[in-house]
Backbone as a printed PyTorch tensor [residue, N CA C, xyz], in Angstrom:
tensor([[[  0.8150,  -1.1860,   0.0000],
         [  0.0000,   0.0000,   0.0000],
         [  0.8610,   1.2520,   0.0000]],

        [[  2.0580,   1.1530,   0.5950],
         [  2.9560,   2.3000,   0.6080],
         [  3.3350,   2.7290,  -0.7950]],

        [[  3.5010,   1.7810,  -1.7100],
         [  3.8520,   2.1440,  -3.0810],
         [  2.6990,   2.8760,  -3.7640]],

        [[  1.4550,   2.5690,  -3.3830],
         [  0.3000,   3.2650,  -3.9520],
         [  0.3640,   4.7440,  -3.6010]],

        [[  0.5970,   5.0470,  -2.3150],
         [  0.6610,   6.4400,  -1.8890],
         [  1.8680,   7.1560,  -2.4780]],

        [[  2.9790,   6.4530,  -2.6250],
         [  4.1660,   7.1060,  -3.1940],
         [  3.9580,   7.4320,  -4.6710]],

        [[  3.1520,   6.6400,  -5.4000],
         [  2.8830,   6.9820,  -6.7950],
         [  1.9830,   8.2020,  -6.8980]],

        [[  1.1560,   8.4390,  -5.8750],
         [  0.3360,   9.6440,  -5.8610],
         [  1.1900,  10.8860,  -5.7000]],

        [[  2.1770,  10.7710,  -4.8380],
         [  3.0380,  11.9170,  -4.5690],
         [  4.1120,  12.0900,  -5.6270]],

        [[  4.5650,  11.0050,  -6.2250],
         [  5.6190,  11.0340,  -7.2410],
         [  5.2230,  10.1790,  -8.4270]],

        [[  4.3830,  10.7030,  -9.3400],
         [  3.9520,   9.8910, -10.4760],
         [  5.1330,   9.4980, -11.3540]],

        [[  4.9780,   8.3530, -11.9980],
         [  6.0450,   7.8710, -12.8650],
         [  6.2230,   8.7930, -14.0600]],

        [[  7.4770,   9.0900, -14.4590],
         [  7.7180,   9.9780, -15.5910],
         [  7.0720,   9.4940, -16.8780]],

        [[  7.0370,   8.1970, -17.1260],
         [  6.4410,   7.6900, -18.3610],
         [  4.9600,   8.0230, -18.4290]],

        [[  4.2740,   7.9030, -17.3180],
         [  2.8480,   8.2200, -17.2950],
         [  2.6300,   9.7060, -17.5430]],

        [[  3.4640,  10.5270, -16.9660],
         [  3.3330,  11.9740, -17.1690],
         [  3.5920,  12.3310, -18.6210]],

        [[  4.5870,  11.7060, -19.2430],
         [  4.8970,  11.9930, -20.6430],
         [  3.7440,  11.5780, -21.5480]],

        [[  3.1010,  10.4530, -21.2330],
         [  1.9780,   9.9980, -22.0460],
         [  0.8330,  11.0000, -21.9930]],

        [[  0.5640,  11.5840, -20.8300],
         [ -0.5150,  12.5570, -20.6900],
         [ -0.2280,  13.8280, -21.4790]],

        [[  1.0410,  14.2410, -21.5660],
         [  1.3950,  15.4690, -22.2630],
         [  1.1190,  15.4000, -23.7570]],

        [[  1.1530,  14.2140, -24.3490],
         [  0.9610,  14.0880, -25.7870],
         [ -0.5160,  13.9930, -26.1670]],

        [[ -1.4030,  14.0220, -25.2030],
         [ -2.8270,  13.8590, -25.4440],
         [ -3.5770,  15.1740, -25.1900]],

        [[ -4.7030,  15.3340, -25.8760],
         [ -5.5630,  16.4950, -25.6390],
         [ -6.4340,  16.2930, -24.4040]],

        [[ -6.3830,  15.1110, -23.8160],
         [ -7.1370,  14.8120, -22.6040],
         [ -6.3770,  15.3750, -21.3990]],

        [[ -7.0910,  16.0980, -20.5490],
         [ -6.4860,  16.6480, -19.3380],
         [ -6.6550,  15.6310, -18.2290]],

        [[ -5.5420,  15.1220, -17.7190],
         [ -5.5820,  14.1710, -16.6160],
         [ -5.5760,  14.9500, -15.3080]],

        [[ -6.5970,  14.7530, -14.5060],
         [ -6.7270,  15.4690, -13.2380],
         [ -6.1740,  14.5820, -12.1300]],

        [[ -5.1370,  15.0930, -11.4480],
         [ -4.4730,  14.3210, -10.3950],
         [ -4.6500,  14.9290,  -9.0050]],

        [[ -5.3470,  16.0630,  -8.9120],
         [ -5.5240,  16.6930,  -7.5980],
         [ -6.8350,  17.4610,  -7.5640]],

        [[ -7.3260,  17.7010,  -6.3710],
         [ -8.5430,  18.4900,  -6.2170],
         [ -8.3150,  19.9220,  -6.6750]],

        [[ -7.1200,  20.4370,  -6.4600],
         [ -6.8120,  21.7950,  -6.9140],
         [ -6.9410,  21.9240,  -8.4200]],

        [[ -6.4080,  20.9510,  -9.1410],
         [ -6.5040,  20.9520, -10.6010],
         [ -7.9640,  20.8430, -11.0240]],

        [[ -8.7070,  19.9350, -10.3810],
         [-10.1200,  19.7850, -10.7110],
         [-10.8710,  21.0850, -10.4400]],

        [[-10.6720,  21.6820,  -9.2780],
         [-11.3790,  22.9140,  -8.9260],
         [-11.0760,  24.0400,  -9.9110]],

        [[ -9.8170,  24.1660, -10.3280],
         [ -9.4490,  25.1860, -11.3140],
         [-10.1240,  24.9230, -12.6500]],

        [[-10.1030,  23.6680, -13.0840],
         [-10.7130,  23.3170, -14.3680],
         [-12.2260,  23.5310, -14.3140]],

        [[-12.8470,  23.1030, -13.2330],
         [-14.2890,  23.2610, -13.0820],
         [-14.6650,  24.7440, -13.0680]],

        [[-13.9140,  25.5540, -12.3390],
         [-14.2010,  26.9940, -12.2780],
         [-14.1510,  27.6330, -13.6560]],

        [[-13.2180,  27.1740, -14.4780],
         [-13.0660,  27.7300, -15.8220],
         [-14.1900,  27.3000, -16.7610]],

        [[-14.8460,  26.1780, -16.4790],
         [-15.8430,  25.6360, -17.4070],
         [-17.2880,  25.6790, -16.9210]],

        [[-17.5190,  25.8830, -15.6400],
         [-18.8840,  25.7270, -15.1280],
         [-19.8790,  26.7410, -15.6840]],

        [[-19.4050,  27.8750, -16.1350],
         [-20.3060,  28.8740, -16.7140],
         [-20.1680,  28.9720, -18.2290]],

        [[-19.5190,  27.9900, -18.8140],
         [-19.2460,  27.9990, -20.2460],
         [-20.2160,  27.0930, -20.9940]],

        [[-20.5070,  27.4700, -22.2380],
         [-21.3120,  26.6030, -23.0930],
         [-20.4480,  25.5850, -23.8260]],

        [[-19.1420,  25.6370, -23.5910],
         [-18.2330,  24.6540, -24.1880],
         [-18.4870,  23.2970, -23.5320]],

        [[-18.5630,  22.2550, -24.3510],
         [-18.8050,  20.9130, -23.8350],
         [-17.6100,  20.4370, -23.0220]],

        [[-17.8980,  19.9340, -21.8310],
         [-16.8990,  19.3060, -20.9720],
         [-17.2650,  17.8350, -20.8690]],

        [[-16.3330,  16.9530, -21.2620],
         [-16.5520,  15.5110, -21.1920],
         [-15.6370,  14.9640, -20.1060]],

        [[-16.2360,  14.4180, -19.0640],
         [-15.4780,  13.8880, -17.9310],
         [-15.5030,  12.3650, -17.9860]],

        [[-14.3150,  11.7750, -18.0170],
         [-14.1600,  10.3180, -18.0080],
         [-13.7750,   9.9020, -16.5910]],

        [[-14.7070,   9.2970, -15.8750],
         [-14.4090,   8.7570, -14.5500],
         [-13.9610,   7.3170, -14.7520]],

        [[-12.7180,   7.0420, -14.3780],
         [-12.1540,   5.7230, -14.6210],
         [-11.2960,   5.2960, -13.4350]],

        [[-10.6890,   4.1280, -13.5590],
         [ -9.7700,   3.6130, -12.5440],
         [ -8.7230,   2.7600, -13.2450]],

        [[ -7.5150,   2.7510, -12.7120],
         [ -6.4320,   2.0060, -13.3550],
         [ -6.7040,   0.5070, -13.3780]],

        [[ -7.4460,  -0.0160, -12.4020],
         [ -7.7350,  -1.4410, -12.3260],
         [ -8.8950,  -1.8580, -13.2270]],

        [[ -9.5400,  -0.9180, -13.8660],
         [-10.7460,  -1.1690, -14.6570],
         [-10.3800,  -1.5520, -16.0970]],

        [[-10.6180,  -2.8000, -16.4660],
         [-10.3170,  -3.2730, -17.8210],
         [-11.0460,  -2.5000, -18.9110]],

        [[-12.3630,  -2.3270, -18.8270],
         [-13.0710,  -1.5530, -19.8450],
         [-12.5650,  -0.1100, -19.9600]],

        [[-12.1010,   0.4730, -18.8440],
         [-11.5530,   1.8390, -18.8800],
         [-10.2980,   1.8820, -19.7550]],

        [[ -9.4530,   0.8750, -19.6080],
         [ -8.2200,   0.8200, -20.4120],
         [ -8.5500,   0.5680, -21.8850]],

        [[ -9.5780,  -0.2080, -22.1490],
         [ -9.9640,  -0.5180, -23.5330],
         [-10.4970,   0.7320, -24.2450]],

        [[-11.2860,   1.5560, -23.5520],
         [-11.9060,   2.7260, -24.1790],
         [-10.9590,   3.9330, -24.2280]],

        [[ -9.8840,   3.9210, -23.4740],
         [ -8.9850,   5.0790, -23.3910],
         [ -8.4680,   5.5760, -24.7460]],

        [[ -8.0030,   4.7060, -25.6580],
         [ -7.5420,   5.2200, -26.9620],
         [ -8.6560,   5.9230, -27.7450]],

        [[ -9.8700,   5.4290, -27.6640],
         [-10.9950,   6.0630, -28.3540],
         [-11.3010,   7.4250, -27.7280]],

        [[-11.2160,   7.5280, -26.4090],
         [-11.4520,   8.7920, -25.7170],
         [-10.4010,   9.8280, -26.1320]],

        [[ -9.1460,   9.3910, -26.2060],
         [ -8.0680,  10.2920, -26.6440],
         [ -8.2640,  10.7210, -28.0940]],

        [[ -8.7140,   9.8050, -28.9420],
         [ -8.9570,  10.1420, -30.3520],
         [-10.0910,  11.1560, -30.4800]],

        [[-11.1280,  11.0140, -29.6680],
         [-12.2250,  11.9860, -29.6840],
         [-11.7410,  13.3600, -29.2280]],

        [[-10.8770,  13.3860, -28.2260],
         [-10.3290,  14.6610, -27.7450],
         [ -9.5290,  15.3530, -28.8390]],

        [[ -8.7970,  14.5880, -29.6300],
         [ -8.0260,  15.1660, -30.7350],
         [ -8.9470,  15.6260, -31.8600]],

        [[ -9.9990,  14.8850, -32.0950],
         [-10.9320,  15.1880, -33.1880],
         [-11.8620,  16.3610, -32.8700]],

        [[-12.3100,  16.4650, -31.6380],
         [-13.2590,  17.5050, -31.2450],
         [-12.5650,  18.5200, -30.3250]],

        [[-11.7010,  19.3280, -30.9180],
         [-10.9240,  20.3040, -30.1480],
         [-11.8110,  21.3890, -29.5390]],

        [[-13.0350,  21.5380, -30.0330],
         [-13.9390,  22.5570, -29.5010],
         [-14.5720,  22.1240, -28.1680]],

        [[-14.2850,  20.9120, -27.7230],
         [-14.7450,  20.4200, -26.4270],
         [-13.5350,  20.2060, -25.5260]],

        [[-13.7740,  20.1290, -24.2430],
         [-12.7200,  19.8670, -23.2730],
         [-12.9140,  18.4520, -22.7190]],

        [[-11.8650,  17.6540, -22.7310],
         [-11.9150,  16.2650, -22.2840],
         [-11.0440,  16.1070, -21.0390]],

        [[-11.6400,  15.5660, -19.9840],
         [-10.9580,  15.4180, -18.7000],
         [-11.0590,  13.9670, -18.2560]],

        [[ -9.9510,  13.4420, -17.7310],
         [ -9.9380,  12.0830, -17.1980],
         [ -9.6550,  12.1530, -15.7030]],

        [[-10.5210,  11.5180, -14.9270],
         [-10.3650,  11.4820, -13.4760],
         [-10.2850,  10.0260, -13.0290]],

        [[ -9.1630,   9.6660, -12.4140],
         [ -9.0290,   8.3500, -11.7980],
         [ -9.6930,   8.4620, -10.4300]],

        [[-10.8130,   7.7860, -10.2510],
         [-11.6060,   7.9680,  -9.0410],
         [-10.8530,   7.5620,  -7.7800]],

        [[-10.0040,   6.5460,  -7.8770],
         [ -9.2370,   6.1250,  -6.7070],
         [ -8.1700,   7.1540,  -6.3640]],

        [[ -7.4720,   7.6340,  -7.3620],
         [ -6.3980,   8.6040,  -7.1440],
         [ -6.9400,   9.9080,  -6.5760]],

        [[ -7.9920,  10.4290,  -7.1630],
         [ -8.5320,  11.7080,  -6.7090],
         [ -9.2000,  11.5690,  -5.3470]],

        [[ -9.7890,  10.4260,  -5.0660],
         [-10.4020,  10.1970,  -3.7620],
         [ -9.3530,  10.2610,  -2.6670]],

        [[ -8.2310,   9.5840,  -2.8560],
         [ -7.1610,   9.5960,  -1.8570],
         [ -6.5600,  10.9910,  -1.7520]],

        [[ -6.3280,  11.6380,  -2.8980],
         [ -5.7900,  12.9930,  -2.8990],
         [ -6.7130,  13.9320,  -2.1350]],

        [[ -8.0100,  13.8090,  -2.3600],
         [ -8.9990,  14.6610,  -1.7000],
         [ -8.9710,  14.4380,  -0.1920]],

        [[ -8.9470,  13.1810,   0.2240],
         [ -8.9480,  12.8850,   1.6510],
         [ -7.6810,  13.4000,   2.3250]],

        [[ -6.5390,  13.2740,   1.6440],
         [ -5.2920,  13.7840,   2.2070],
         [ -5.3430,  15.2990,   2.3600]],

        [[ -5.9060,  15.9920,   1.3730],
         [ -5.9480,  17.4500,   1.3980],
         [ -7.0070,  17.9700,   2.3620]],

        [[ -8.0820,  17.2320,   2.5640],
         [ -9.2060,  17.7360,   3.3430],
         [ -9.4340,  16.9760,   4.6460]],

        [[ -8.4730,  16.1650,   5.0310],
         [ -8.5050,  15.4730,   6.3180],
         [ -9.8150,  14.7340,   6.5670]],

        [[-10.2420,  13.9750,   5.5560],
         [-11.3910,  13.1020,   5.7480],
         [-12.7340,  13.7110,   5.4060]],

        [[-12.7730,  14.8320,   4.7200],
         [-14.0730,  15.3880,   4.3100],
         [-14.7980,  14.3490,   3.4720]],

        [[-16.1280,  14.3630,   3.5060],
         [-16.8730,  13.2370,   2.9670],
         [-17.3290,  13.3640,   1.5170]],

        [[-17.0930,  14.4500,   0.8460],
         [-17.4940,  14.5730,  -0.5520],
         [-16.2600,  14.5590,  -1.4570]],

        [[-16.3090,  13.8010,  -2.5030],
         [-15.2590,  13.7730,  -3.5010],
         [-15.9140,  13.9620,  -4.8630]],

        [[-15.0990,  14.1550,  -5.8830],
         [-15.6280,  14.4520,  -7.2120],
         [-16.5590,  13.3450,  -7.7040]],

        [[-16.1590,  12.0940,  -7.5720],
         [-17.0030,  10.9890,  -8.0430],
         [-18.3350,  10.9550,  -7.2980]],

        [[-18.3310,  11.2550,  -6.0140],
         [-19.5850,  11.2840,  -5.2490],
         [-20.4540,  12.4520,  -5.6920]],

        [[-19.8460,  13.6020,  -5.9120],
         [-20.6090,  14.7690,  -6.3490],
         [-21.3320,  14.5020,  -7.6640]],

        [[-20.6930,  13.7340,  -8.5700],
         [-21.2800,  13.4240,  -9.8640],
         [-22.0320,  12.1000,  -9.8520]],

        [[-22.1750,  11.4860,  -8.6710],
         [-22.9430,  10.2460,  -8.4930],
         [-22.4390,   9.1150,  -9.3980]],

        [[-21.1210,   8.9620,  -9.4350],
         [-20.4990,   7.9020, -10.2270],
         [-20.5220,   6.6230,  -9.4010]],

        [[-21.0900,   5.5700,  -9.9950],
         [-21.2000,   4.2980,  -9.2920],
         [-20.5250,   3.1520, -10.0350]],

        [[-20.0810,   3.3950, -11.2660],
         [-19.4200,   2.3570, -12.0540],
         [-18.3950,   3.0130, -12.9760]],

        [[-17.4170,   2.2420, -13.3810],
         [-16.4180,   2.7390, -14.3060],
         [-16.3910,   1.8810, -15.5590]],

        [[-16.1640,   2.5220, -16.7120],
         [-16.0770,   3.9720, -16.8610],
         [-17.4650,   4.6210, -16.8920]],

        [[-17.5150,   5.8470, -16.4230],
         [-18.6910,   6.6920, -16.5530],
         [-18.2540,   7.9640, -17.2410]],

        [[-18.9620,   8.3430, -18.2880],
         [-18.6730,   9.5780, -19.0200],
         [-19.8100,  10.5610, -18.7410]],

        [[-19.4510,  11.7220, -18.2020],
         [-20.4410,  12.7470, -17.8860],
         [-20.1950,  13.9270, -18.8220]],

        [[-21.2550,  14.3870, -19.4580],
         [-21.1880,  15.4970, -20.4140],
         [-21.8090,  16.7190, -19.7500]],

        [[-21.0670,  17.8300, -19.7310],
         [-21.4970,  19.0210, -19.0050],
         [-21.4420,  20.2390, -19.9200]],

        [[-22.4800,  21.0630, -19.8350],
         [-22.5030,  22.3740, -20.5030],
         [-23.1190,  23.3610, -19.5270]],

        [[-22.5060,  24.5280, -19.4090],
         [-23.0510,  25.5500, -18.5240],
         [-23.1620,  25.1010, -17.0790]],

        [[-22.2610,  24.2020, -16.6560],
         [-22.2690,  23.7360, -15.2780],
         [-23.3050,  22.6780, -14.9700]],

        [[-24.0370,  22.2190, -15.9860],
         [-25.0840,  21.2190, -15.7620],
         [-24.8310,  19.9690, -16.6050]],

        [[-25.1170,  18.8270, -16.0170],
         [-25.0060,  17.5730, -16.7450],
         [-26.0650,  17.5360, -17.8370]],

        [[-25.6270,  17.2540, -19.0810],
         [-26.5540,  17.1780, -20.2050],
         [-26.6830,  15.7560, -20.7440]],

        [[-25.7580,  14.8830, -20.3630],
         [-25.8430,  13.4920, -20.7840],
         [-24.8620,  12.6720, -19.9550]],

        [[-25.0400,  11.3450, -20.0150],
         [-24.1830,  10.4370, -19.2590],
         [-24.1630,   9.0960, -19.9780]],

        [[-22.9970,   8.4740, -20.0060],
         [-22.8580,   7.1310, -20.5720],
         [-22.1600,   6.2650, -19.5370]],

        [[-22.7540,   5.1170, -19.2440],
         [-22.1360,   4.1430, -18.3530],
         [-21.5580,   3.0270, -19.2010]],

        [[-20.2980,   2.7210, -18.9840],
         [-19.6660,   1.6300, -19.7100],
         [-18.8430,   2.1090, -20.8920]],

        [[-18.0500,   1.1930, -21.4210],
         [-17.1290,   1.4810, -22.5220],
         [-17.8430,   1.2920, -23.8530]],

        [[-18.7450,   2.2070, -24.1650],
         [-19.5410,   2.1140, -25.3960],
         [-19.0430,   3.1670, -26.3800]],

        [[-18.0830,   2.7520, -27.1850],
         [-17.3750,   3.6580, -28.0890],
         [-18.3040,   4.3930, -29.0600]],

        [[-19.1870,   3.6830, -29.7200],
         [-20.0700,   4.3150, -30.7090],
         [-20.9900,   5.3430, -30.0630]],

        [[-21.5290,   5.0000, -28.9070],
         [-22.4080,   5.9390, -28.1980],
         [-21.6200,   7.1510, -27.7000]],

        [[-20.4010,   6.9290, -27.2490],
         [-19.5440,   8.0230, -26.8010],
         [-19.2800,   8.9970, -27.9440]],

        [[-18.9180,   8.4550, -29.1060],
         [-18.6350,   9.2950, -30.2700],
         [-19.8730,  10.0550, -30.7360]],

        [[-21.0090,   9.3830, -30.8180],
         [-22.2140,  10.0550, -31.2960],
         [-22.7030,  11.1150, -30.3050]],

        [[-22.5210,  10.8830, -29.0220],
         [-22.9480,  11.8710, -28.0220],
         [-22.0760,  13.1150, -28.0820]],

        [[-20.7640,  12.9340, -28.2090],
         [-19.8670,  14.0830, -28.3500],
         [-20.2370,  14.8680, -29.5930]],

        [[-20.4120,  14.1830, -30.7230],
         [-20.7420,  14.8580, -31.9850],
         [-22.0580,  15.6240, -31.8820]],

        [[-23.0270,  15.0800, -31.1820],
         [-24.3300,  15.7240, -31.0320],
         [-24.2670,  16.9550, -30.1290]],

        [[-23.4010,  16.9280, -29.1170],
         [-23.3960,  17.9880, -28.1110],
         [-22.4140,  19.1360, -28.3530]],

        [[-21.4280,  18.9420, -29.2250],
         [-20.4540,  20.0440, -29.4400],
         [-21.0780,  21.2140, -30.1570]]])
């Protein structure tokens, strides 16, 4: 378990390099999430949030398609949140406060894709459904 916490504090360089080459914004802290949310909550720009987990097989399968959509639909903002990572980060920063991003968005399964415009959820997809993900992004941008 100690290695889990150390990866939160010191992410592997390879993982960081992979995130830099993608149009998907990987959120690793509550501060980053809060800044991103503040910038988008009053915007009509589509925000697509991918709630996932590293242990989730379907999340890993859909990830290349999610990255391709982010590259294709530059007029939308694509965010990836690892629910386990952000939950631990949140608890460390807030000393056990009971609300986290996944709870606020009522995420109960991974992957869950939440589509937001103007600070309000406009659609949601549960599961790694590539065709539905693509058609929903195309419809909402």
